N, C-alpha and C positions, 0 to 999 in steps of 0.2 A: 549415739546421736539421739537427741530428743526433739520431738516436733510438737508444737502447740498450734492448734487451729482456732482462729477467732472468727466467729460467724457474726456478721453485721446485717441488719435489715433496715433499709432506709425507706420510709414511706414517702412517696412522691404524690403530693396533692397540691394543686394550685388554688389559693383561697379566692382569687378574684373571678376566675372563670368556672370554678367548681368542677373541674375536670379531674378525673382520677386516672392516673397512668400506671397503676400497679406498684408493687413493692420491688425495690432493687436489692437483691441479695448478693453479698460480697463475702467470700471466704479468704481470709488472710492467713498464710502459713508462715510460722516463724520456726527456725531451727536453732538449736543450742548444742554445744559440745558437752557441757556439764549439767548434771541434774539440778544442782543448786540454782544455776541461772534460770533454767526453765521453771523451777518451782517459784522463785521470786517473781518472775514475770506472770505466771499463772495466778498467783495470789493477788498481785497488784491489779490485774485486769479482771479478776474474778472469773476465771475460766475453769471449767469443771474437769477437763481431762488433759493429761499429758501422755503422748505416745512415745514409747521407748522403742527405738529401732536398733536392733542388734546387727542384723545383716539383711540384705535385700531378699534373700530366699526365705527368711523366717518371718512369720506374720508379726506385726508390731503389737506390743502389749500396751494396755492403757493403765495409767496410774491416776488415782483420784486424790488430789491434794487435800480436799476437805474432809476426808476420812480421818486424817491425822491432825490437821490444823483447823483452827476456828475461822469462820467467816466473820465479817464485820459485826453483824447483829449478835452473834454468840459472844464475841469478844467484849462488846459494850455491856452485855448482860453480866458477864463474868467479872468485868472490871468494876462494875457498880456494886457487886456483892463483896468483892475482896480487892479494894483499891491498893492496899499496901503491897500485895504480891505483884500485881500487874503494872501499876503506875509508879509505885515507890513513894506514895504519900498517903496520908490518912483520909483525904477527901478527894472526890472526883469532880467537884463543882467547878473548879477553875481550869479544867483540862478538857479540851475537845477530843473525845475518845475516838472518833472516827479518823481524825487526822493523826492521832497517836498510833492507831492501828497501821496506817499506811507508812508512818515513820519507822515502825518496828520492821516492816517488810523491807523497806528501802535500805535500812541500815544493816539488815541481815540478822537481827535478833529474833530468830524464829522460835527459840526455845520458850518464849513467853506466850506464843500462840498455839502451842501443842495442846491437844485435848488430853485430859487425864481420865481414861475410861476405867 
């Protein structure tokens, strides 16, 4: 089982009264059966860690998806350098690269997002 924790911080401030009530911190935990599902969710939400739970008695291990896969900024930079490999065309001018990044994640074509170290 794989667990992804998403941390949200909501700033509560009223503009009319200028009162500050502090930040509201929310932790949402999502569980997945397959690693591929957790990876696709973590890449689409830009979450840094995936926890792998083997059994309750063993401490969960953390996996970092951005060690292997590119984040949106790295993908845009690489696609501008080599558009034929990443996009499949000679020019990147007519393509919204950020939307194309999230399209590749949603369609499951993660092989184009791998880092070549």
